C-alpha positions as CSV (number, residue, x, y, z in Angstrom):
1,M,45.1,195.6,36.8
2,F,42.8,196.2,39.8
3,K,44.4,197.5,43.0
4,T,41.1,197.8,44.9
5,I,37.7,196.3,44.2
6,L,34.6,197.8,45.7
7,F,31.8,195.3,46.2
8,P,28.4,196.6,47.3
9,V,26.8,194.2,49.8
10,D,23.1,193.9,50.4
11,Q,20.6,191.1,50.8
12,S,19.9,190.7,47.0
13,R,20.2,187.6,45.0
14,E,22.6,189.5,42.6
15,T,25.0,190.0,45.5
16,R,25.2,186.3,46.3
17,E,25.6,185.4,42.6
18,A,28.4,188.0,42.1
19,A,30.4,187.0,45.2
20,E,32.3,184.1,43.5
21,T,33.3,186.3,40.5
22,V,34.5,189.1,42.9
23,I,36.6,186.6,44.9
24,N,38.2,185.3,41.7
25,L,39.1,188.9,40.6
26,V,40.7,189.6,44.0
27,K,42.8,186.4,43.7
28,T,43.7,186.9,40.1
29,Y,44.9,190.5,40.4
30,D,46.1,190.3,44.0
31,S,43.7,193.1,44.8
32,R,42.2,194.5,48.0
33,L,38.5,193.9,48.5
34,N,36.4,196.7,50.1
35,F,32.8,196.0,51.0
36,V,30.3,198.8,50.6
37,V,27.4,198.0,52.9
38,G,24.0,199.4,51.9
39,S,21.2,200.2,54.4
């Protein structure tokens, strides 16, 4: 379903809370995870 998942990374609480969900998506769909680092 998802070949590539883009995950924006910053210092926010939302990023930390979403990390587990993103990891589960990557494992479930055998996807590639790309981090998008904000400044």
